[in-house]
N, C-alpha and C positions, 0 to 999 in steps of 0.2 A: 504494500500500500504506500503510495506516494503522499507526502505531506507538503503542500505548497507553502513556501516561505514568502509571505506578503510584506509590504512595507510596515504594516502594523506589528508584525512579528519582529522585524528588525528594530523598530523603535522600542518595543518592549524589552528586547535584549539589551539595548543601550541603558535602559533604566534598571536592569537587574544583573550587573556584572557578577560573575562567579556563581550564578544561579541557574535557573531554568525558566523557560517560557512555556506555559501549558496550552495545549490545544484542547478546548472544551466544547462539547456539543450541547446546544441548548442555550436558553437565555437566562443569565444570572446577573444580578446586580453586583456592584463592588463589595457590598456587605453581606451578600447571600452565601450560605454554605453550599458548596458544590459537592454533590455525591460522587464517590469514587468512580462509579460506573459511567459518569458523564465526562470523565477525563480520557480523551483519546490517547494522549501521550504528552511528551515534553521534549523541547529542543534544549540542548545543553548550551550554556553561555560561558565564554571564557572570562578571565579576570578583567579584560578590557571592554567588556560589553558587546563582544562579537559572537555570533553563532559559531559553534565548533563544527557544524555539519552533522552532528550526531542527534538522532531522534530516537527516543526511548518509548516504545509502544507500551500502553497500559495493558497488562495481561488480563485484567477483568473487564475491560471495555467490551461491550457486546458488539461484535463485528456485524455489519449490515451488508447484505448483498446488493 
């Protein structure tokens, strides 16, 4: 499964150096709890706020055909 890196993902990476940017399915507000099964996976971010190119799929995310 391919995960498109959008400008929004790149901007989020810059704001979270040394962390992760999560791909979430569904509509959740900034203060909403996100259920684990709504997390598709996460892109790794290096200490400089750049994507490393690694995407970690969530093993409990329900795959849809």
